[in-house]
C-alpha positions as CSV (number, residue, x, y, z in Angstrom):
1,M,50.4,-62.7,25.0
2,D,50.4,-61.6,28.0
3,E,46.9,-60.5,29.6
4,K,47.8,-56.9,29.4
5,T,49.0,-57.2,25.6
6,F,46.0,-59.1,24.9
7,L,43.6,-56.1,26.0
8,S,46.1,-53.7,24.5
9,S,45.8,-55.6,21.1
10,I,41.5,-54.8,21.3
11,S,40.6,-51.8,19.0
12,P,37.5,-50.4,20.2
13,T,37.1,-48.9,16.4
14,V,37.4,-52.4,15.2
15,F,34.9,-53.3,17.9
16,K,32.4,-51.3,16.9
17,T,32.8,-51.6,13.1
18,R,32.1,-55.5,13.9
19,V,28.9,-55.1,16.3
20,T,27.7,-52.6,13.8
21,E,28.3,-54.3,10.8
22,S,25.4,-55.9,9.8
23,K,21.4,-56.1,10.9
24,W,22.3,-59.7,12.4
25,T,25.5,-58.4,14.4
26,K,23.8,-55.8,16.2
27,L,20.8,-58.0,17.3
28,F,22.9,-60.8,18.4
29,V,24.3,-58.1,20.8
30,L,21.1,-56.7,21.6
31,A,19.9,-60.3,22.3
32,S,22.8,-61.5,24.9
33,I,22.3,-58.2,26.5
34,L,18.6,-58.6,27.0
35,Q,19.5,-61.9,28.2
36,L,21.5,-61.5,30.7
37,C,19.1,-58.7,32.2
38,C,16.4,-61.1,31.9
39,V,17.9,-64.5,33.1
40,V,20.1,-63.0,35.9
41,S,16.6,-60.6,37.4
42,L,14.4,-64.1,37.2
43,E,17.4,-66.1,38.5
44,A,18.2,-64.0,41.6
45,R,14.2,-64.3,42.3
46,V,14.7,-67.7,42.6
47,L,17.4,-67.7,44.5
48,H,15.8,-65.4,47.1
49,R,12.9,-68.2,47.2
50,N,15.4,-71.1,47.8
51,N,17.1,-68.7,50.4
52,D,14.1,-68.1,51.9
53,F,13.7,-72.1,51.8
54,K,16.8,-72.3,53.9
55,K,15.6,-69.8,56.4
56,S,12.1,-71.7,56.7
57,V,13.6,-74.9,57.0
58,S,16.4,-73.9,59.6
59,T,13.4,-72.4,62.0
60,R,11.8,-75.4,61.5
61,Y,15.0,-77.1,62.8
62,E,15.4,-75.4,65.2
63,F,11.7,-75.7,66.3
64,H,12.2,-79.4,66.4
65,K,15.8,-79.3,68.0
66,A,13.9,-77.8,71.0
67,R,11.5,-80.1,71.4
68,L,13.7,-83.3,70.9
69,E,11.9,-84.5,68.0
70,Q,13.6,-87.1,65.6
71,C,13.9,-84.4,62.7
72,N,17.3,-84.2,61.1
73,L,16.5,-81.3,58.6
74,K,20.7,-80.6,58.8
75,P,21.3,-82.3,55.2
76,S,18.4,-80.6,53.8
77,I,19.5,-77.2,54.8
78,D,23.3,-77.9,53.7
79,R,22.0,-79.4,50.4
80,M,19.9,-75.8,50.1
81,S,23.1,-74.1,50.5
82,L,24.5,-75.6,47.8
83,I,21.5,-74.9,45.4
84,A,21.9,-71.2,46.7
85,Q,25.4,-71.3,45.5
86,E,24.5,-72.5,41.9
87,N,21.8,-70.2,41.4
88,I,24.9,-67.6,42.3
89,V,26.9,-69.5,39.5
90,F,24.5,-69.5,37.4
91,M,24.5,-65.4,37.4
92,V,28.3,-65.1,37.1
93,F,28.0,-67.5,34.3
94,Q,25.7,-65.0,32.5
95,L,28.5,-62.3,32.7
96,F,30.8,-64.8,31.0
97,Q,28.5,-65.9,28.3
98,L,27.5,-62.1,27.8
99,W,31.3,-61.5,26.9
100,F,32.0,-64.6,24.8
101,C,29.3,-63.2,22.7
102,L,31.0,-60.4,22.1
103,N,34.3,-61.8,21.6
104,A,32.7,-63.8,19.2
105,I,31.3,-60.9,17.2
106,Y,34.9,-58.8,17.6
107,N,36.8,-62.3,16.3
108,Q,33.9,-63.0,14.1
109,N,34.8,-66.2,15.1
110,V,32.2,-69.3,13.3
111,M,32.8,-71.9,16.3
112,Q,32.4,-69.7,19.3
113,I,28.8,-68.3,17.7
114,I,28.1,-72.5,17.2
115,T,29.4,-72.7,20.7
116,I,27.1,-70.1,22.1
117,A,23.8,-71.5,20.6
118,V,24.5,-74.7,22.1
119,I,25.7,-73.8,25.6
120,N,22.0,-71.7,25.2
121,F,19.9,-74.3,25.1
122,I,22.0,-76.0,27.5
123,C,21.2,-73.5,29.8
124,G,17.2,-73.5,29.2
125,L,18.0,-77.4,30.5
126,F,19.5,-76.4,33.4
127,G,16.4,-74.3,34.3
128,I,14.3,-77.4,34.3
129,V,17.1,-79.1,36.3
130,Q,16.7,-76.8,39.1
131,I,12.8,-77.5,39.4
132,F,13.6,-81.3,39.5
133,E,16.2,-80.0,41.9
134,I,13.4,-78.5,44.1
135,L,11.1,-81.8,43.7
136,K,13.5,-83.9,44.6
137,W,15.1,-81.8,47.8
138,C,11.5,-81.4,49.1
139,S,11.1,-85.4,48.6
140,D,14.1,-85.6,51.2
141,L,12.7,-83.3,53.4
142,D,9.3,-85.1,53.7
143,K,11.9,-88.7,54.1
144,A,13.4,-86.4,56.8
145,C,10.6,-85.6,58.4
146,A,7.3,-86.1,57.6
147,G,5.1,-83.6,56.1
148,E,7.7,-80.7,56.6
149,S,7.5,-79.9,52.7
150,A,3.9,-78.7,53.2
151,Y,5.6,-75.5,55.1
152,I,7.5,-74.8,52.1
153,D,5.7,-72.5,49.3
154,K,7.6,-73.6,45.9
155,N,5.3,-71.9,43.4
156,F,7.2,-72.9,40.2
157,G,4.7,-71.0,38.2
158,E,5.9,-67.6,39.4
159,F,9.5,-68.1,39.8
160,D,11.2,-70.9,37.8
161,V,8.7,-71.3,35.3
162,P,9.2,-67.6,33.7
163,L,12.4,-68.7,34.0
164,V,12.5,-71.7,31.7
165,I,10.6,-69.7,29.4
166,C,12.6,-67.0,29.1
167,L,16.1,-69.2,28.7
168,I,14.2,-71.1,25.9
169,L,13.1,-68.2,24.4
170,F,16.2,-66.9,24.1
171,A,18.0,-70.2,23.5
172,T,15.5,-69.8,20.1
173,I,16.4,-66.3,19.5
174,I,20.4,-66.7,19.6
175,A,20.4,-70.0,17.5
176,F,18.4,-68.0,14.7
177,L,20.7,-65.3,14.7
178,S,23.6,-67.7,15.8
179,F,22.6,-69.3,11.8
180,K,22.8,-66.3,10.3
181,L,26.1,-65.4,11.7
182,Y,27.7,-67.9,10.2
183,Q,26.3,-67.3,7.2
184,Q,27.8,-63.5,7.4
185,F,31.4,-64.8,9.0
186,G,31.4,-67.8,6.2
187,W,30.8,-64.6,3.6
188,N,33.5,-62.4,5.3
189,I,36.0,-65.4,4.8
190,Y,35.1,-66.1,1.3
191,K,35.9,-62.8,0.1
192,K,39.1,-62.5,1.9
193,I,40.7,-66.0,1.1
194,G,38.5,-67.5,-1.6
195,A,36.7,-71.2,-2.0
196,D,40.4,-72.7,-1.3
197,I,39.6,-75.4,1.7
198,K,43.3,-75.6,2.0
199,I,43.8,-71.9,3.2
200,Q,40.6,-71.9,4.8
201,S,41.9,-74.3,7.4
202,I,45.2,-73.0,7.9
């Protein structure tokens, strides 16, 4: 099936019916949309902070270079560019995840629902990893030029911690809603094709 055929096969009426089928489907879609808005907003703040890190270190690099000091900060600048790219990819992934959630509701796909719950907790772990990534970056910065990280205001409490809390909170909410949808979709399948395990596996 090509992309055009796939898109034309999506029925707006069926989609609306599936989304509004129960309070759990409504809450799942609402939570997914709120998650996108909150996570992207908080990750954008982290990205802005990281770009400020890069600008600050770039300025310091030129300062040391002008004074002929042996402080090679270029690897740290390059590494922060990669970290910033990771931030952008993570935000784009949130858009994909929203589509994946809506697709799961439309198709009433139990496996997708379970996958979404797992992915959300992985995203929470990624938020924690980001903190350690910055700590490692600061450590490498000091190795390249002693005391250089003192010029960097990491401020995890303002930027990273709210993101991690948000990710874990939504992961918990989505996991609960996923369990409810697992029961609902399972019951829908039972009503359609009965309890015959062989038929369900087709």
